[in-house]
Structures are given as C-alpha cells and as structure tokens.
Residue, then its C-alpha position, 0 to 999 in steps of 0.5 A: m500500500r502506498s499513500g500519495t504526497g498530497l494526501t493527509i490521513k488522520g486515524d488508525l491504519t492497520a495493514g497486512e502488507d508493507v506500507t509506504i507513506e509519502g504524505l501526512f499521517e497522524g494516528s496509529i500504524e499497525v503493520p505487524g510482520h511487515r515494513l513501514i517506509t516513510g518517504a523523504g517528504s513525509r510527515v508522520r505523527a504516530a504510534v507505530n508497530a511493524s516488523t521493520v521501519t525505514i524513515d526518510g522523512h519526519l516521524e514523531g511518536h513511538i516505534i515498536a519494531d524488530t528493525v529501525d533504520i533512520g535514513p540520512t534525510a530523516t528527522v525523528d522525535a520518538n521513543i523506540l523499542t527495537k532489536k536492531f537500530a541504524l542511524e545513518e550520517g546526516a539523520r536527526f534523532n531525538g528520543a530514547v532507544n530501548t532494546e529487547r530487554a526493555r520490551a519484555a519489561g513493557n509487556i509485563a507492565k501491560h499484562r499487570q495493568r490489564a489484570g488490575 
C-alpha cells in the first residue's frame, strides 16, 4: 500500500502488507510482520508497530519494531523499542532507544495493568 504526497490521513491504519507513506499521517500504524517506509517528504505523527521501519522523512511518536533504520534525510522525535537500530550520517534523532530487554519489561507492565 502506498499513500500519495498530497494526501493527509488522520486515524488508525492497520495493514497486512508493507506500507509506504509519502504524505501526512497522524494516528496509529499497525503493520505487524511487515515494513513501514516513510518517504523523504513525509510527515508522520504516530504510534507505530511493524516488523521493520525505514524513515526518510519526519516521524514523531513511538516505534515498536524488530528493525529501525533512520535514513540520512530523516528527522525523528520518538521513543523506540527495537532489536536492531541504524542511524545513518546526516539523520536527526531525538528520543530514547530501548532494546529487547526493555520490551519484555513493557509487556509485563501491560499484562499487570490489564489484570488490575
């Protein structure tokens, strides 16, 4: 699935395939087992859950993914939970990166919160 550069989307996006965003998006993005790509001109404000996230535009929010790659044209203001993290030269990143150990602690906290 691919969004266009002149497109603005607000809401929750769930997909069973790879997603490329080229425009403006605000909300949440759930593409478990798949890839999210944000193009160089994109502006995304979202909570993201995907297998792989590749950012070339602007992303603000939270990311949970196995692999996160922040490209040289990217600006990212986000907290990230990931196994693999790459920050390319020229990219701008502001936030925290937590590894798999932090994800396990987060899952325990969520489970306790639901049980309570």
